[in-house]
Each structure stands twice: as structure tokens, then as C-alpha cells.
ZAMAR-904558 format. One record per residue (C-alpha): residue in one letter; x, z, y. Coordinates in steps of 0.001 Angstrom, whole numbers, padded with zeros to 6 digits, always signed. Each point is the difference from the previous one (the first is absolute). Layout:
ZAMAR-904558
AXZY
...
This chain:
ZAMAR-904558
M-012229+001226+029591
G+000952+001058-003527
L+003353-000891-001511
F-001507-002668-002261
D-001662-001636+003019
K+003313+000192+001876
L+001697-001611-002984
K-002578-002805-000054
K+000480-000502+003731
G+003777+000049-000398
L-000139-002636-002714
A-002547-002141+001880
K+002481-002793+000787
T+001201-000209-003602
T-003578+000202-001287
Q-001080-002772+002397
L+002808-002212-001292
L-001094+000568-003584
K-003693-000336+000823
T+000416-003365+001721
D+002310-001474-002633
V-001881+001254-003060
R-003322-001252+001347
D+001556-003361+000861
I+001201-000314-003580
F-003486+000810-001329
K-002118-002186+002260
S-001817-001340-003033
E-002031+002144-002414
G+002946+000467-002362
R+003496-001266-000692
L+001771-001000-003177
V+003115+002112-000527
D+002625-002723-000208
D+003505-000474+001432
E-001408-001091+003372
L-002059+003165+000438
L+002825+002231-001206
D+002375-001594+002533
E-002517+000568+002813
L-000421+003647-000985
L+003763+000510-000093
E+000370-001495+003475
L-002623+002246+001576
L+001498+003152-001576
V+003503-000905+001199
K-001408-000242+003553
T-000688+003753-000083
D+003754+000583-000528
M-000394+001692-003363
G+002942-002108-001212
I+000126-002919-002399
Q+000707+002167-003045
S-002985+002285+000551
A-002259-002930+000915
Q+001010-001820-003193
Q-000819+003102-002012
V-003479+000218+001524
V-000659-003698-000615
S+001341+000354-003527
R-002852+002385-000772
V-002507-002634+001175
R+001761-002626-002123
T-000058+002202-003089
E-003590+001215+000415
R-001749-003061+001430
R+001903-003258-000622
G-002259-002919-000950
R-003158+001826+001095
V-002227-000510+003021
V+000121+003182+002064
Q-001642+001458+003110
M+001802+001573+002947
D-000928+003506-001175
D+001728-000625-003349
I+003268-000835+001747
L-000270+002975+002368
A-000554+002329-002955
D+003205-001312-001615
F+001881+000360+003290
K-001105+003624+000360
E+000823+000949-003560
E+003509-001456+000109
L+000770+001399+003464
R-001023+003482-001127
S+002437-000372-002872
L+002818-001237+002264
L-000539+002803+002522
A-000329+002818-002528
Q+002209+002954+000945
P+000090+003777-000384
E-002408+001776+002341
E+002675+002089+001636
P+000039+000283+003793
I+002639+002519+001136
R+001991+002083-002475
F-000008+003397+001684
A+002708+002594-000532
A-000887+002907-002276
S+001148+002340+002768
G+001434-000357+003491
P-000258-003121+002159
T-000645-003435-001503
V+002583-002366+001524
I-000970-003644+000505
M+002552-002628+001066
V-001527-003070+001636
A+001812-003344+000253
G-000883-003472+001238
V+001102-002925+002137
N-000495+000387+003753
G-003413-001247+001070
T-001756+000613-003315
G-002103+002845+001375
K+002253+002715-001381
T-000387+002477+002866
T-003778-000414+000122
S-000175+000416-003780
I+001954+003268+000269
A-002459+001191+002665
K-002900-000893-002308
L+001587+001932-002877
A+000554+002989+002294
H-003629-000193+001147
M-001200-000148-003616
F+002044+003047-000987
T-001026+002060+003046
A-003656-000892-000670
E+000530+001547-003448
G+001192+003191+001689
K+003701-000574-000672
K+002750+000909+002461
V+002158-003074+000742
V+003499-000457+001453
L+001256-003461+000993
G+003660-001040+000041
A+000844-002922+002322
A+003103-001197-001849
D-000207-003581+001323
T+002520+000962+002683
F+001033-003592+000745
R-003280-000892+001720
A-001055+002223+002886
A-003418-001694-000049
A-000587+001173-003573
V+000827+003606+000907
N-002163-000135+003144
Q-002948-001471-001888
L+000235+002587-002771
T+000297+002796+002589
I-003191-001180+001724
W-001807-000030-003350
A+001303+003493-000823
E-001381+001322+003300
R-003377-001669-000607
L-000244+001363-003526
G+001350+003440+000888
V+002867-000064-002500
E+003635+001053+000319
I+002624-002739+000449
V+003786+000185-000317
T+002017-002603+001928
G+003663-000732+000710
E+002116-001685+002646
A-000107-003805+000071
G+002542-001384-002466
S+000601+003398-001613
D+000354+000472-003757
P-003453-000588-001563
A+000856+002291-002920
S+000522+002921+002402
V-003500-000546+001423
A-001423-000127-003524
H+001888+003224-000830
R-001399+001806+003051
A-003524-001272-000738
V+000095+001359-003546
A+001579+003264+001226
T-002811+000339+002568
A-002615-000639-002698
L+001590+002703-002171
E+000237+002497+002885
Q-003575-000568+001143
G-001498-000051-003482
A-001281-003548+000515
D-001818-001784-002808
V+001305-003507+000724
C+003101-001429+001685
I-000092-003748+000738
V+003375-001570+000828
D+000065-003364+001780
T+003010-002251-000680
A+001404-003074+001705
G-000857-003419-001366
R+002701-002645+000469
L+000134-002524-002810
Q+002627-002077+001778
T+002497+002855-000492
Q-001096+000821-003486
Q+003288+001526-001157
N-000009+002494+002885
L-003685+000648-000546
M+000554+000726-003664
K+002816+002450+000753
E-002016+001654+002751
L-003076+000420-002195
T+002109+001282-002879
K+001557+002572+002323
I-003420+001143+001280
H-001230+000239-003589
R+003046+002068-000997
V-000257+002353+002986
I-003681+000673-000723
R+000708+000579-003692
N+002706+002524+000865
Q-002658+002002+001845
I-002794-000399-002567
P+001183-001144-003456
E-003220-001906-000878
A-000258-001688+003411
P-000793-002477+001346
H-003148+000188-002091
E-001138-003425+001196
A+001808-003003+001486
L-002658-002260+001474
L+000600-003581+001128
V-002201-001341+002798
L-000740-003731-000230
D-001909-002176+002466
A-002814-001810-001857
T-000052-002781+002609
T+003481-001147-001066
G-001358-001039-003385
Q+002677-001105-002429
N+002792+001065+002386
G-000979+003553-000859
I+001215-000596-003542
S+003607-000541+001036
Q-000167+003050+002272
A-001305+002088-002865
S+002730-001252-002315
H+002760+000828+002500
F-001271+003494+000682
T-000588+000720-003654
E+003677-000732-000560
A+000965+002248+002916
I-002108+003056-000816
D-001950+001253-002949
C-003430-000926+001389
T-002975+001730-001595
G-002776-002014+001612
I-001198-002320+002749
V-002110+000434+003111
L-001469-003414+000857
A-000623-000112+003751
K-002105-002431+002073
L-002171-001104-002915
D-002844-000336+002521
G+001724-002857+001834
T+000835-002433-002773
A-001463-002767-002151
K+002833+000766-002425
G-001538+003052-001642
G+000999-001359-003393
V+003571+001077+000777
V-000972+003387-001467
V-000098-001713-003399
A+003359-001691+000546
I+001651+003263+001089
R-001408+001887-002970
Q+001176-002674-002449
T+003375-000882+001519
V+001267+003374+001175
G-001807+002171-002522
L-000583+002821+002493
P-003455+001532+000389
V-001799-000776+003253
K-000942+003535+001061
Y-001686-000477+003361
I-001320-002882+002097
G-000283-000177+003780
L-003408-001224+001208
G+000266+000350+003780
E+001841+001600+002894
K-001628+003434+000025
P+001639+003008-001717
E-002864+000202-002502
D+000313-003685-000965
L+002025+000671-003141
A-001599-000310-003424
L+001136+000934-003470
F+000502-003240-001934
V-002471-000174-002891
P+000397-003307-001915
D-003649-000265-001121
E-001269+000572+003549
F+002497-002527+001346
V-001157-002701-002434
E-003686+000714+000707
A+000605-000151+003774
L+001967-003217-000386
F-003021-001786-001484
E-002822+002062+001495
E-001296-002748+002285
V+000801-002810-002410
A-002143+001044-002933
């Protein structure tokens, strides 16, 4: 299955929601674009969790282009696609690799978002490209996180640096980067603990990890990726806002997109947080990670509707 087909499959629940609602609205041959229709369109877009602001912007295009005219379903879908492409527009920049030496990637996220699996998928992607990868298990507060990452490292055949339970996460990050430097690794991915309820401690801890890494490699970390769970919908927005305050995030990995009818949250995240969505998780396997391409996302979102 190609990535576009995986994306279509991953968005199937969101697409089904749109398909059912749009077709219900256009049961007759055409509809007059009036306040009633515009309200119905707004309601169905909000259901996808793209957020009221983004949904209003999409509907605004329909209002501006079509108000007072009788339109077909395809006319509305064309307007939806055009506006969503505009809202999702972002630089096509996956990972910013270091000019020389290891590229260091910090990964953050709330527990349960799919952070560890996302790190494994990134490691798999890099190794498939022929890159040597070192993992740093700096979420030392959860033994389960370290164990899970260790199992993935063994499966993928990559080096992992761990520490004692409850030990200083920054020291683990330091040793991971040092190992990457010593071994001539191409990429070092550092996991970090996610605990929003102790945000102040989290912020200090992340700042310390960031500082320790920068002392080793002045330009590092080259990326600070935030993993969000697509199934949480709008709750992901507040998570993103908190973490963006805590660390200088460079992009988002949206996990579990294959299990949600709230695929529109990608739009809300892009608009509210302003960070590029770099990768999307489309399944449980290591290879189920896709580069986020806005045009492909929009096409997949409406593929079965049109």
C-alpha cells in the first residue's frame, strides 16, 4: 500500500463523516447558498475538529464566492479544498540536518500520545535511508517508556543510551549525544518526559536538556519535535500551546491519525499553534510514518467524497 493509499485509509473515518454530511445537505439537485446552508456547512466542518476559526474561514470562502447562487455539491467541495490548502500551507521542510556531525532531535509529548512509537518510526525511517542512529531514553521517570524504547532499539538494530530510573534526564541526553559523536552517528534522537501537570518542572527539565545538548554541539538540538495524538482532537491544541511555551518546538508529529474521525485537527493545529506538521502516523508498524504534504492531505480528505 502506497503512502497516499495509507493516508486515505487513515482519514477514512473523517472522510466518511464529511461524505455523509455533505451528501445529506445536497440531497436535492442543488442548493441555494443562503444563511441556512452556510450554517450547515459550518457545523459539519466543526465536527472534524478543525476548530471554529478555521471552519469559519472555509465557509467564508463559500459565502464570498457563491452567496445567492444555486450550487452543486462539487462546487462546495472545490471551495473547501482550495481554502484548506491555503490554511495548511507550510514550508516543505522535513528534518533540518546538521551540516556536519550528528543531527540531534529532541522529542516531547504528553504520556500516551504515541511518543515512543513515533520515535521508533523516525529511527526506522532514518536507518532505511542508510543513516546510523543513536537513541537517548531521557524519560527516566517512566520505566515503561525506557523498556518500550529499548525493545524498539533492539528490533531496529540501533544503539540506545539509558539511565537509572529517576536519574537526571539531562545526563542521559548528554551521554546519548556523546555516544553519537564517538560513534560517528548521523542522527541522535532524545526522548523526554511528558508531564503537563508539573509544567514548571517540565519546563526547567527540558531547558536543562536543551542547554546540555547545546554545550556539546552549538547548533543542537537541530529539531525539537512535539508528538500529538490526533484522536484527542481539540485537546491537542492546549498540549501544543503548553509545550511550545516550554521548549522551542520546530514541528509536530501527529500520531494515530488512522484512528480518528477528527482529522481536521491538523488544520486547527496549523492555524492555532503555527508550527508545521512534519510527519503523520498512519498505523502501528515502524514504516507507518508519512511526510505531511498539505495538498496530498486535502486530496485524501475528500477522495471518496468527490
